[in-house]
N, C-alpha and C positions, 0 to 999 in steps of 0.2 A: 655288747647289745645294745645300752644306751647309746651310744656313741654314735650305732648303723642309727636307730630311731630319729637321733637328736638331726644325724648328718639329713635324712629325709624327708623330715621335716624343713630343716632349712630351705633345701632346692626344689621343695613345692612349694615354699614361702614367693623365692625369690623367680620361680615359674610363673608364680600367679603376680609378682609386682613387675614380669618383665611381655604378660599377655596385658593389663592393664595401662602398662606405657604402651605399647603397642595398638592397643585401644583407643587413648586419647590421643595421639601421634594421628591415626587414621580421623577420630571426629574431625579435630583441626584442619587437617588435609582437606577434610570434603567442605568443612565450611571456608575455608581459604580459597578451595573453587569457583564456590558456589557466590565469595565475594567477586574475584576476579570474571566471571563470566557476567555480572549483571555490570563492573565497568566498563567492560570488554560494549556488550548491548548499549549503556548509559553515550558511551563514544560514538558509540554506530552513527544513533538517533540521533546525539549530536552535531553529528559532518552531513547527515545527510539532510537536515532543517537546515542546515547554511547551503547549503547545494540547492533545496528548493528556493531558498530567500534568496540566491543568487541567479539563481535562472528563470524565477516569476515576471521578471520583466522583461526578458528578453520573447518568452512563452506569452505572455500577456500581447506585445506588441506585436510577433507571427500570427495571434488569433484575431489580432483585430485586423490585420490585415487582409486574410481569408474573408471576415465578416464583410468588408471592405467590397471585396472583389462579389462575394454574394449578394448583397445590397446590389451592386453595380449590375448588377446579370436580372436580377430579379424585377428592376428597374428599367430593366431595358427590354423585358420579355413581356410588361404588364404596358408599359406605353407602346407596342408591336402590336397587343391581343387589343387594347384603347382604340387604337388606328383600325385595325380590321373591322370592327364593334361600328366605328362611326363611319365606315365605307362602306358596309356591308348590312348593319344592323336589321333596319326595316326588311331588306330581302330575305333576312333568316327568320324574322320575326313573323312575313309573310307565309314563306311555305311551312313552317312548326304548322301555321294555324292551319293553312290548308291543309296541311298534312293527317290533322288529328281532326277536324271536319270531316274528310273523306273519308276518312277511317281507314 
């Protein structure tokens, strides 16, 4: 009878040791997964920053070309408006004054 009790106690102790070992392995695995996830995230961010730095000059140049095109178009429109005002300004002012005064 004593042998059976001792065997049961030994089996229980071994089962607890196995459970504890499994729990420790689970915690260790979770820690490894978290570390690997952080490592992958850092590598991804590093590569993204490198791509941004590599593409920045081309993007800046393209934006500058677009800006120059817009500036040229705005200058052209401004020149046309100035020319129209120089040609018709007095007539427009007289017409506005007439309409305001006549109601």
